[in-house]
Every structure is written in structure tokens, then in C-alpha cells.
DRENPA-3360 file (N, C-alpha, C; in nm, 2 decimals, always signed):
BEGIN
1 = XXXXXXXX = +4.94/-4.35/+2.98/+4.87/-4.23/+2.92/+4.73/-4.27/+2.91 ~ +4.64/-4.17/+2.93/+4.50/-4.20/+2.92/+4.47/-4.16/+2.77 ~ +4.43/-4.26/+2.70/+4.40/-4.26/+2.55/+4.29/-4.17/+2.53 ~ +4.18/-4.18/+2.63/+4.07/-4.10/+2.60/+4.06/-3.97/+2.69 ~ +4.18/-3.93/+2.75/+4.17/-3.81/+2.82/+4.17/-3.69/+2.73 ~ +4.08/-3.59/+2.76/+4.07/-3.47/+2.68/+4.19/-3.38/+2.69 ~ +4.20/-3.28/+2.61/+4.30/-3.17/+2.61/+4.23/-3.06/+2.68 ~ +4.30/-2.99/+2.78/+4.26/-2.88/+2.85/+4.35/-2.77/+2.81;
9 = XXXXXXXX = +4.31/-2.64/+2.83/+4.40/-2.53/+2.81/+4.44/-2.47/+2.94 ~ +4.57/-2.44/+2.96/+4.62/-2.37/+3.08/+4.65/-2.23/+3.03 ~ +4.59/-2.13/+3.11/+4.61/-1.99/+3.08/+4.70/-1.93/+3.20 ~ +4.80/-1.86/+3.16/+4.88/-1.79/+3.27/+4.89/-1.64/+3.24 ~ +4.85/-1.56/+3.32/+4.87/-1.41/+3.30/+5.00/-1.37/+3.31 ~ +5.05/-1.28/+3.23/+5.19/-1.24/+3.22/+5.21/-1.12/+3.31 ~ +5.33/-1.12/+3.38/+5.35/-1.01/+3.47/+5.36/-0.87/+3.41 ~ +5.31/-0.78/+3.46/+5.32/-0.64/+3.41/+5.37/-0.55/+3.52;
17 = XXXXXXXX = +5.45/-0.44/+3.50/+5.49/-0.36/+3.59/+5.38/-0.29/+3.67 ~ +5.38/-0.27/+3.81/+5.30/-0.19/+3.88/+5.36/-0.06/+3.91 ~ +5.32/+0.05/+3.85/+5.41/+0.17/+3.87/+5.40/+0.22/+4.01 ~ +5.30/+0.20/+4.08/+5.29/+0.25/+4.22/+5.38/+0.18/+4.32 ~ +5.40/+0.04/+4.30/+5.49/-0.03/+4.41/+5.62/-0.06/+4.34 ~ +5.64/-0.04/+4.22/+5.77/-0.09/+4.16/+5.79/-0.23/+4.13 ~ +5.69/-0.31/+4.16/+5.70/-0.45/+4.14/+5.61/-0.49/+4.03 ~ +5.58/-0.62/+4.02/+5.49/-0.66/+3.90/+5.36/-0.72/+3.96;
25 = XXXXXXXX = +5.27/-0.72/+3.87/+5.14/-0.78/+3.92/+5.09/-0.86/+3.79 ~ +4.99/-0.95/+3.81/+4.94/-1.03/+3.70/+4.87/-0.94/+3.59 ~ +4.89/-0.96/+3.47/+4.82/-0.88/+3.36/+4.68/-0.93/+3.34 ~ +4.62/-0.89/+3.23/+4.48/-0.92/+3.21/+4.47/-1.06/+3.15 ~ +4.36/-1.13/+3.17/+4.34/-1.27/+3.12/+4.34/-1.26/+2.96 ~ +4.29/-1.14/+2.91/+4.29/-1.13/+2.75/+4.43/-1.15/+2.70 ~ +4.54/-1.13/+2.77/+4.66/-1.13/+2.71/+4.74/-1.26/+2.77 ~ +4.67/-1.35/+2.84/+4.73/-1.46/+2.90/+4.80/-1.55/+2.80;
33 = XXXXXXXX = +4.91/-1.62/+2.85/+4.98/-1.72/+2.77/+4.90/-1.85/+2.78 ~ +4.86/-1.90/+2.67/+4.78/-2.03/+2.67/+4.86/-2.14/+2.62 ~ +4.85/-2.26/+2.68/+4.91/-2.39/+2.62/+4.81/-2.49/+2.64 ~ +4.82/-2.60/+2.55/+4.73/-2.71/+2.55/+4.81/-2.82/+2.65 ~ +4.73/-2.88/+2.73/+4.78/-3.00/+2.81/+4.69/-3.12/+2.78 ~ +4.76/-3.21/+2.72/+4.69/-3.33/+2.67/+4.67/-3.44/+2.78 ~ +4.58/-3.53/+2.75/+4.57/-3.65/+2.84/+4.52/-3.61/+2.98 ~ +4.43/-3.51/+3.00/+4.39/-3.46/+3.12/+4.26/-3.53/+3.17;
41 = XXXXXXXX = +4.23/-3.52/+3.30/+4.11/-3.57/+3.34/+4.05/-3.48/+3.45 ~ +3.94/-3.42/+3.45/+3.88/-3.33/+3.56/+3.76/-3.41/+3.62 ~ +3.79/-3.44/+3.75/+3.70/-3.52/+3.82/+3.63/-3.43/+3.93 ~ +3.51/-3.46/+3.95/+3.43/-3.38/+4.05/+3.47/-3.41/+4.19 ~ +3.47/-3.32/+4.28/+3.50/-3.34/+4.42/+3.38/-3.28/+4.51 ~ +3.34/-3.16/+4.50/+3.23/-3.11/+4.56/+3.18/-2.98/+4.51 ~ +3.05/-2.94/+4.56/+2.99/-2.82/+4.52/+2.92/-2.77/+4.65 ~ +2.93/-2.64/+4.68/+2.88/-2.58/+4.79/+2.80/-2.45/+4.75;
49 = XXXXXXXX = +2.69/-2.42/+4.82/+2.61/-2.31/+4.78/+2.59/-2.22/+4.91 ~ +2.70/-2.16/+4.97/+2.68/-2.08/+5.09/+2.61/-1.96/+5.05 ~ +2.51/-1.92/+5.13/+2.44/-1.79/+5.10/+2.43/-1.71/+5.23 ~ +2.44/-1.58/+5.21/+2.42/-1.49/+5.33/+2.32/-1.38/+5.29 ~ +2.30/-1.28/+5.36/+2.20/-1.18/+5.35/+2.22/-1.10/+5.22 ~ +2.35/-1.09/+5.18/+2.37/-0.99/+5.06/+2.42/-1.07/+4.94 ~ +2.44/-1.20/+4.93/+2.47/-1.27/+4.81/+2.46/-1.41/+4.81 ~ +2.43/-1.47/+4.71/+2.44/-1.63/+4.70/+2.54/-1.66/+4.59;
57 = XXXXXXXX = +2.61/-1.76/+4.62/+2.71/-1.82/+4.52/+2.72/-1.97/+4.52 ~ +2.78/-2.02/+4.42/+2.80/-2.16/+4.42/+2.96/-2.18/+4.39 ~ +3.02/-2.25/+4.49/+3.16/-2.28/+4.48/+3.18/-2.44/+4.44 ~ +3.23/-2.45/+4.33/+3.25/-2.58/+4.28/+3.41/-2.62/+4.28 ~ +3.43/-2.73/+4.35/+3.57/-2.78/+4.36/+3.58/-2.90/+4.27 ~ +3.69/-2.91/+4.20/+3.72/-3.03/+4.10/+3.86/-3.06/+4.12 ~ +3.90/-3.16/+4.07/+4.04/-3.19/+4.06/+4.09/-3.22/+3.92 ~ +4.20/-3.16/+3.88/+4.27/-3.19/+3.75/+4.37/-3.30/+3.77;
65 = XXXXXXXX = +4.35/-3.41/+3.69/+4.45/-3.52/+3.70/+4.53/-3.52/+3.57 ~ +4.66/-3.51/+3.58/+4.75/-3.52/+3.47/+4.85/-3.64/+3.48 ~ +4.89/-3.70/+3.37/+4.98/-3.81/+3.37/+5.12/-3.76/+3.37 ~ +5.14/-3.63/+3.35/+5.28/-3.58/+3.35/+5.30/-3.50/+3.48 ~ +5.37/-3.56/+3.57/+5.39/-3.49/+3.70/+5.46/-3.36/+3.70 ~ +5.54/-3.33/+3.58/+5.60/-3.21/+3.56/+5.53/-3.10/+3.48 ~ +5.40/-3.12/+3.46/+5.32/-3.03/+3.37/+5.33/-2.89/+3.43 ~ +5.33/-2.80/+3.34/+5.34/-2.66/+3.37/+5.22/-2.59/+3.42;
73 = XXXXXXXX = +5.18/-2.62/+3.54/+5.07/-2.57/+3.60/+5.11/-2.51/+3.74 ~ +5.07/-2.38/+3.77/+5.11/-2.31/+3.89/+5.00/-2.24/+3.96 ~ +5.00/-2.20/+4.08/+4.89/-2.13/+4.14/+4.87/-2.00/+4.07 ~ +4.75/-1.95/+4.05/+4.71/-1.84/+3.97/+4.67/-1.87/+3.82 ~ +4.71/-2.00/+3.79/+4.67/-2.03/+3.65/+4.52/-2.06/+3.63 ~ +4.47/-2.05/+3.51/+4.33/-2.08/+3.48/+4.32/-2.20/+3.39 ~ +4.24/-2.29/+3.42/+4.22/-2.41/+3.34/+4.09/-2.40/+3.27 ~ +4.09/-2.43/+3.13/+3.97/-2.43/+3.07/+3.95/-2.56/+3.00;
81 = XXXXXXXX = +3.83/-2.62/+3.01/+3.79/-2.74/+2.96/+3.65/-2.73/+2.90 ~ +3.65/-2.72/+2.77/+3.52/-2.70/+2.71/+3.47/-2.55/+2.74 ~ +3.35/-2.55/+2.79/+3.29/-2.41/+2.83/+3.32/-2.40/+2.98 ~ +3.38/-2.47/+3.05/+3.40/-2.47/+3.20/+3.54/-2.41/+3.22 ~ +3.55/-2.32/+3.33/+3.67/-2.25/+3.37/+3.69/-2.28/+3.51 ~ +3.81/-2.30/+3.55/+3.85/-2.33/+3.68/+3.98/-2.26/+3.71 ~ +4.01/-2.23/+3.84/+4.13/-2.16/+3.88/+4.21/-2.25/+3.98 ~ +4.34/-2.24/+3.97/+4.44/-2.32/+4.06/+4.48/-2.21/+4.16;
89 = XXXXXXXX = +4.46/-2.26/+4.29/+4.48/-2.18/+4.41/+4.60/-2.24/+4.49 ~ +4.64/-2.36/+4.46/+4.73/-2.42/+4.53/+4.86/-2.47/+4.46 ~ +4.97/-2.50/+4.51/+5.08/-2.55/+4.43/+5.07/-2.69/+4.40 ~ +5.07/-2.73/+4.28/+5.06/-2.88/+4.25/+5.19/-2.95/+4.29 ~ +5.16/-3.08/+4.33/+5.27/-3.16/+4.37/+5.24/-3.32/+4.34 ~ +5.32/-3.38/+4.28/+5.31/-3.52/+4.26/+5.39/-3.60/+4.36 ~ +5.32/-3.69/+4.42/+5.39/-3.77/+4.53/+5.48/-3.88/+4.46 ~ +5.58/-3.90/+4.52/+5.67/-4.02/+4.46/+5.69/-4.12/+4.57;
97 = XXXXXXXX = +5.68/-4.25/+4.53/+5.69/-4.36/+4.60/+5.84/-4.37/+4.66 ~ +5.86/-4.37/+4.79/+6.00/-4.36/+4.84/+6.08/-4.49/+4.82 ~ +6.01/-4.60/+4.79/+6.08/-4.72/+4.77/+6.11/-4.75/+4.63 ~ +6.02/-4.71/+4.53/+6.04/-4.74/+4.40/+6.07/-4.62/+4.30 ~ +6.04/-4.50/+4.35/+6.06/-4.38/+4.27/+5.94/-4.36/+4.17 ~ +5.84/-4.44/+4.18/+5.72/-4.43/+4.09/+5.64/-4.31/+4.12 ~ +5.61/-4.24/+4.02/+5.51/-4.13/+4.04/+5.38/-4.15/+3.98 ~ +5.27/-4.15/+4.05/+5.14/-4.17/+3.98/+5.11/-4.04/+3.92;
105 = XXXXXXXX = +4.98/-4.02/+3.88/+4.93/-3.90/+3.83/+4.94/-3.79/+3.93 ~ +4.94/-3.67/+3.88/+4.94/-3.54/+3.97/+4.79/-3.50/+3.98 ~ +4.76/-3.47/+4.10/+4.61/-3.41/+4.13/+4.63/-3.27/+4.16 ~ +4.56/-3.18/+4.09/+4.56/-3.04/+4.12/+4.42/-2.99/+4.14 ~ +4.40/-2.94/+4.27/+4.27/-2.90/+4.31/+4.24/-2.78/+4.22 ~ +4.11/-2.77/+4.18/+4.06/-2.65/+4.11/+3.94/-2.59/+4.18 ~ +3.91/-2.47/+4.14/+3.79/-2.41/+4.20/+3.72/-2.31/+4.11 ~ +3.59/-2.31/+4.10/+3.50/-2.21/+4.02/+3.41/-2.15/+4.12;
113 = XXX = +3.40/-2.02/+4.12/+3.29/-1.95/+4.20/+3.20/-1.88/+4.11 ~ +3.07/-1.90/+4.13/+2.97/-1.83/+4.05/+2.89/-1.76/+4.15 ~ +2.85/-1.63/+4.12/+2.77/-1.54/+4.20/+2.85/-1.44/+4.29;
% end
């Protein structure tokens, strides 16, 4: 466990019925289910500022490291750490050593887009 690891919040939008298609779609962030995830670490990976003729934006990529490989984080979730907000776009997975069964921390790529 990381004694100094901060607590982050994981938000998950609840599914709501889509009357047009008969399926479900993600609900609003204002009604998202929030849980605290302790002993987290968010590390920097990269930042990019692609610009074109119609807009400029900053895309920041970070990684969320968790000591619990079974943490409840899925694609589509939002991670809040202090005043920063990031989004999970890929399915988290923790590697397992095939010889010992040991699982290190799980790394979850995060992304924030401004502009």
C-alpha cells in the first residue's frame, strides 16, 4: 500500500433508457455514482497541443496507478483528483506474473481535453 497515496473519486454515469432506440445510454454526470478510491497515484505521461484552422486544444494524458488490481474502474468513468478531471477510455487490466502469480499495481490510462 502507498501510505501517502491520495484518494481519488471515480464517477460512473448510470444507464438511462433511450426511447428512440429502446436501449440504454449513459445518464448525466450530475447523477453519476461516485466512490472514493484510496491509495491512488496519478503520474504524468504526456501533453499535446494540436492546433488547426478552427480550434486549438490541449490533450493531457496521465496514468492512474492503483494498488488494488480489482478496483472498480471501467471505460467511460471519470476520475477526479482535486480540481483535475480525467476520463478513462480503455479497459483497465493488471498484468499477472505467470511464474509467481504476483500482480503489481494496475495502470489505467487517463485523458483530459481542453479547448
